Residue frames as qw, qx, qy, qz and C-alpha x, y, z in Angstrom:
[[0.667, 0.351, -0.304, 0.583, -31.78, 87.17, 77.95],
 [0.543, -0.680, -0.316, 0.377, -30.48, 88.32, 81.30],
 [0.049, 0.997, -0.059, -0.001, -29.18, 91.87, 81.82],
 [0.548, -0.619, 0.486, 0.283, -25.74, 90.51, 82.77],
 [0.701, 0.190, 0.574, 0.378, -25.48, 88.73, 79.41],
 [0.363, 0.868, 0.258, 0.219, -26.25, 91.98, 77.60],
 [0.184, -0.959, 0.214, 0.019, -23.62, 93.90, 79.56],
 [0.815, -0.315, 0.378, 0.305, -20.86, 91.29, 79.28],
 [0.684, 0.482, 0.257, 0.484, -19.87, 92.22, 75.69],
 [0.044, 0.942, -0.039, 0.332, -19.43, 95.86, 76.80],
 [0.633, -0.704, 0.317, 0.058, -17.27, 94.79, 79.76],
 [0.840, 0.027, 0.375, 0.391, -15.19, 92.68, 77.33],
 [0.449, 0.773, 0.149, 0.422, -14.87, 95.67, 74.97],
 [0.253, -0.931, 0.199, -0.174, -13.56, 97.82, 77.83],
 [0.792, -0.433, 0.384, 0.194, -11.13, 95.07, 78.87],
 [0.768, 0.355, 0.312, 0.432, -9.88, 94.77, 75.27],
 [0.209, 0.911, 0.013, 0.356, -9.39, 98.55, 75.06],
 [0.438, -0.837, 0.307, -0.116, -7.39, 98.53, 78.30],
 [0.937, -0.109, 0.236, 0.235, -5.31, 95.47, 77.38],
 [0.701, 0.173, 0.163, 0.672, -1.81, 96.73, 76.68],
 [0.034, 0.940, 0.172, 0.294, -2.71, 100.36, 77.43],
 [0.575, 0.126, -0.308, 0.747, 0.20, 102.56, 78.48],
 [0.016, -0.024, -0.279, 0.960, -1.82, 105.57, 79.54],
 [0.194, -0.598, -0.744, -0.227, -5.41, 106.00, 80.76],
 [0.008, 0.028, -0.273, 0.962, -7.07, 109.23, 81.88],
 [0.093, -0.599, -0.795, 0.030, -10.51, 109.53, 83.44],
 [0.029, 0.086, 0.003, 0.996, -12.44, 112.80, 83.01],
 [0.195, 0.614, 0.647, -0.408, -15.75, 114.39, 83.93],
 [0.219, 0.169, 0.522, 0.807, -17.05, 115.72, 80.63],
 [0.012, -0.741, -0.652, 0.160, -20.24, 117.24, 82.05],
 [0.024, -0.848, -0.127, 0.515, -21.01, 120.67, 80.63],
 [0.253, -0.271, 0.582, 0.723, -19.06, 120.37, 77.38],
 [0.597, 0.503, 0.017, -0.625, -21.01, 121.45, 74.33],
 [0.902, 0.288, 0.319, 0.042, -21.36, 119.03, 71.43],
 [0.508, 0.823, -0.189, 0.171, -18.93, 121.19, 69.46],
 [0.208, -0.760, 0.583, -0.199, -16.32, 121.14, 72.25],
 [0.802, -0.176, 0.562, -0.101, -16.73, 117.38, 72.71],
 [0.833, 0.532, 0.136, 0.064, -16.30, 116.86, 68.96],
 [0.273, 0.855, -0.395, 0.195, -13.07, 118.90, 68.94],
 [0.468, -0.575, 0.641, -0.197, -11.72, 116.93, 71.91],
 [0.886, 0.088, 0.449, -0.070, -12.64, 113.57, 70.37],
 [0.701, 0.705, -0.064, 0.089, -11.05, 114.55, 67.05],
 [0.089, 0.815, -0.535, 0.204, -7.74, 115.59, 68.63],
 [0.627, -0.378, 0.658, -0.177, -7.62, 112.40, 70.71],
 [0.891, 0.325, 0.312, -0.057, -8.51, 110.20, 67.72],
 [0.538, 0.800, -0.248, 0.102, -5.80, 111.86, 65.57],
 [0.095, -0.693, 0.672, -0.243, -3.26, 110.99, 68.29],
 [0.558, 0.101, -0.820, -0.070, -4.40, 107.35, 68.34],
 [0.108, -0.058, 0.731, -0.671, -6.22, 107.67, 71.68],
 [0.298, -0.436, -0.799, -0.289, -9.52, 105.85, 72.28],
 [0.131, -0.042, 0.382, -0.914, -12.06, 108.08, 74.05],
 [0.407, -0.350, -0.741, -0.404, -15.39, 106.68, 75.20],
 [0.432, -0.308, 0.366, -0.765, -18.14, 107.10, 77.73],
 [0.507, -0.124, -0.849, -0.079, -19.21, 103.92, 79.54],
 [0.656, -0.654, -0.167, -0.337, -21.39, 103.23, 82.54],
 [0.139, -0.703, 0.600, -0.356, -19.27, 103.40, 85.68],
 [0.815, -0.237, 0.462, -0.257, -20.43, 99.99, 86.89],
 [0.920, 0.387, 0.028, 0.056, -19.25, 98.38, 83.64],
 [0.365, 0.745, -0.445, 0.337, -15.85, 100.07, 83.85],
 [0.476, -0.577, 0.556, -0.363, -15.53, 98.94, 87.49],
 [0.946, 0.013, 0.302, -0.115, -16.21, 95.35, 86.39],
 [0.778, 0.589, -0.125, 0.178, -13.70, 95.60, 83.54],
 [0.210, 0.748, -0.481, 0.406, -10.85, 97.03, 85.67],
 [0.790, -0.503, 0.249, -0.247, -11.33, 94.61, 88.55],
 [0.896, -0.215, 0.318, 0.224, -8.07, 92.75, 89.17],
 [0.674, 0.556, 0.095, 0.477, -6.09, 94.84, 86.64],
 [0.483, -0.078, -0.155, 0.858, -3.47, 97.57, 87.01],
 [0.087, -0.387, -0.230, -0.889, -6.30, 100.07, 86.40],
 [0.457, -0.547, -0.700, 0.034, -8.30, 99.01, 89.47],
 [0.323, -0.313, -0.335, 0.828, -7.03, 102.10, 91.33],
 [0.101, -0.154, -0.299, -0.936, -9.39, 104.18, 89.15],
 [0.278, -0.466, -0.827, -0.150, -12.51, 102.59, 90.68],
 [0.228, -0.581, -0.501, 0.600, -12.89, 105.25, 93.41],
 [0.014, -0.305, 0.184, 0.934, -12.95, 107.96, 90.72],
 [0.115, -0.239, -0.795, -0.545, -15.87, 106.37, 88.90],
 [0.030, 0.589, 0.634, -0.500, -18.55, 108.62, 90.37],
 [0.284, 0.743, 0.097, -0.598, -20.81, 110.79, 88.24],
 [0.753, 0.653, 0.020, -0.080, -20.38, 111.18, 84.49],
 [0.497, -0.573, 0.543, 0.359, -17.06, 109.73, 83.35],
 [0.764, 0.621, -0.156, -0.083, -15.27, 109.40, 80.04],
 [0.756, -0.432, 0.398, 0.288, -12.11, 107.37, 79.60],
 [0.476, 0.800, -0.339, -0.134, -9.18, 108.13, 77.29],
 [0.873, -0.257, 0.390, 0.139, -6.90, 105.18, 76.50],
 [0.405, 0.781, -0.447, -0.162, -3.56, 105.14, 74.68],
 [0.976, -0.096, 0.161, 0.107, -1.74, 101.95, 73.76],
 [0.727, 0.499, -0.056, 0.467, 1.18, 103.66, 72.05],
 [0.272, 0.463, -0.290, 0.792, 2.24, 106.75, 74.02],
 [0.402, -0.388, -0.724, 0.404, 1.81, 106.85, 77.80],
 [0.130, -0.431, -0.317, 0.835, 1.43, 110.61, 78.30],
 [0.009, 0.206, 0.544, 0.813, -0.57, 111.47, 75.16],
 [0.276, -0.668, -0.656, -0.217, -4.05, 111.29, 76.74],
 [0.420, -0.650, -0.329, 0.541, -2.88, 113.45, 79.66],
 [0.263, -0.248, 0.188, 0.913, -1.27, 116.10, 77.48],
 [0.069, -0.344, -0.605, -0.715, -4.19, 116.41, 75.03],
 [0.366, -0.683, -0.628, -0.065, -6.84, 116.45, 77.75],
 [0.420, -0.600, -0.253, 0.632, -4.99, 118.91, 80.01],
 [0.190, -0.056, 0.318, 0.927, -4.27, 121.23, 77.08],
 [0.193, -0.480, -0.645, -0.562, -7.96, 121.11, 76.13],
 [0.432, -0.664, -0.576, 0.201, -9.06, 121.66, 79.75],
 [0.345, -0.283, -0.102, 0.889, -7.05, 124.91, 79.93],
 [0.131, -0.008, -0.298, -0.946, -9.40, 126.51, 77.40],
 [0.592, -0.317, -0.516, -0.532, -12.52, 124.53, 78.35],
 [0.132, -0.366, 0.666, -0.637, -13.00, 124.70, 82.10],
 [0.822, -0.111, 0.061, -0.555, -15.99, 122.33, 82.03],
 [0.862, 0.193, -0.465, 0.054, -13.68, 119.38, 81.35],
 [0.473, -0.718, 0.423, -0.285, -12.42, 118.07, 84.68],
 [0.552, 0.346, -0.752, 0.102, -9.58, 115.58, 84.97],
 [0.818, -0.500, -0.015, -0.283, -10.34, 112.96, 87.64],
 [0.538, -0.579, 0.606, 0.091, -7.11, 110.96, 87.50],
 [0.755, 0.510, -0.352, -0.214, -5.28, 108.34, 85.52],
 [0.840, -0.321, 0.401, 0.175, -2.95, 105.38, 85.33],
 [0.489, 0.785, -0.368, -0.095, 0.25, 105.70, 83.35],
 [0.553, 0.406, -0.715, 0.135, 2.45, 102.65, 82.88],
 [0.641, -0.249, -0.711, 0.145, 0.87, 100.98, 85.90],
 [0.270, -0.159, -0.478, 0.820, 1.14, 103.92, 88.31],
 [0.065, -0.794, -0.603, -0.049, -1.94, 105.78, 89.61],
 [0.236, 0.063, -0.062, 0.968, -2.02, 109.58, 89.41],
 [0.084, 0.693, 0.575, -0.426, -4.62, 111.95, 90.83],
 [0.376, 0.876, 0.291, 0.080, -5.81, 114.99, 88.86],
 [0.132, -0.929, 0.292, 0.182, -2.75, 117.07, 89.85],
 [0.590, -0.331, 0.668, 0.311, -0.44, 114.19, 88.94],
 [0.611, 0.515, 0.553, 0.238, -2.05, 113.87, 85.52],
 [0.176, 0.983, 0.043, -0.043, -1.52, 117.60, 85.02],
 [0.342, -0.732, 0.524, 0.269, 2.19, 117.22, 85.80],
 [0.655, 0.037, 0.699, 0.284, 2.40, 114.23, 83.42],
 [0.513, 0.775, 0.367, 0.030, 0.85, 116.33, 80.67],
 [0.041, 0.949, -0.257, -0.177, 3.93, 118.57, 80.66],
 [0.578, -0.368, 0.661, 0.307, 6.31, 115.69, 79.95],
 [0.403, 0.527, -0.468, -0.584, 7.25, 115.61, 76.25],
 [0.960, 0.155, 0.050, -0.227, 6.34, 112.51, 74.25],
 [0.816, -0.240, 0.412, 0.326, 8.93, 109.82, 73.60],
 [0.640, 0.556, 0.296, 0.441, 9.36, 111.08, 70.02],
 [0.017, 0.966, -0.047, 0.254, 9.98, 114.66, 71.21],
 [0.614, -0.699, 0.352, 0.101, 12.55, 113.45, 73.75],
 [0.819, 0.057, 0.412, 0.395, 14.33, 111.35, 71.10],
 [0.447, 0.784, 0.181, 0.391, 14.38, 114.31, 68.70],
 [0.230, -0.944, 0.196, -0.135, 15.90, 116.55, 71.38],
 [0.766, -0.443, 0.416, 0.211, 18.46, 113.88, 72.25],
 [0.756, 0.332, 0.364, 0.431, 19.45, 113.34, 68.62],
 [0.218, 0.923, 0.060, 0.310, 19.69, 117.10, 68.14],
 [0.423, -0.858, 0.289, -0.019, 21.99, 117.42, 71.12],
 [0.750, -0.291, 0.496, 0.326, 24.37, 114.67, 69.96],
 [0.653, 0.573, 0.349, 0.353, 24.25, 115.79, 66.33],
 [0.023, 0.999, -0.022, 0.036, 25.34, 119.35, 67.11],
 [0.456, -0.704, 0.476, 0.263, 28.92, 118.51, 68.29],
 [0.709, 0.109, 0.599, 0.356, 29.40, 116.17, 65.32],
 [0.420, 0.829, 0.298, 0.216, 28.32, 118.91, 62.90],
 [0.155, -0.963, 0.211, 0.064, 30.69, 121.40, 64.55],
 [0.643, -0.414, 0.567, 0.305, 33.55, 118.88, 64.42],
 [0.663, 0.412, 0.525, 0.339, 32.93, 118.25, 60.71],
 [0.216, 0.964, 0.112, 0.108, 32.91, 122.01, 60.04],
 [0.362, -0.826, 0.392, 0.180, 36.28, 122.45, 61.81],
 [0.702, -0.103, 0.615, 0.344, 37.83, 119.53, 59.88],
 [0.540, 0.690, 0.405, 0.260, 36.56, 121.02, 56.61],
 [0.009, 0.996, -0.091, 0.001, 38.07, 124.44, 57.47],
 [0.542, -0.590, 0.531, 0.274, 41.42, 122.81, 58.30],
 [0.692, 0.213, 0.598, 0.343, 41.35, 120.92, 54.99],
 [0.373, 0.875, 0.250, 0.181, 40.50, 124.10, 53.07],
 [0.234, -0.924, 0.268, 0.138, 43.36, 125.97, 54.79],
 [0.630, -0.349, 0.608, 0.333, 45.87, 123.25, 53.87],
 [0.634, 0.512, 0.501, 0.291, 44.75, 123.31, 50.24],
 [0.193, 0.973, 0.093, 0.091, 45.36, 127.06, 50.02]]
């Protein structure tokens, strides 16, 4: 069996992981202890983010001709890839938060909703609240005036009864 035939299933696995992905972050994980890596993997997994280490050449083959092709220049040295299909900024926020306390983890860059971001851009993205957080804040802000209005109406009704 040729080497290419052995590698093709891995390339297909990477393509399948990237298919429909909203956010992808590439990191250099060199220097992390097993314990640190386990903590990072656990937090990413709990958030529904796929995190794997692949050979750079296989990732380059898998991203060829896709919206993630802009990552190919970052595929030098040890690389791990974090992929989220549900929330675009989740990989960035988890990884950047982890990197603040673990300086061995280095963000290389990422693609979020089709746009390429360098390491600094990924850091900025990590500060953007998730969609759910934004919706909660929005609902809170529109609920507050309604609650106040209801309270005033109730006070008026209680005054008229007395």
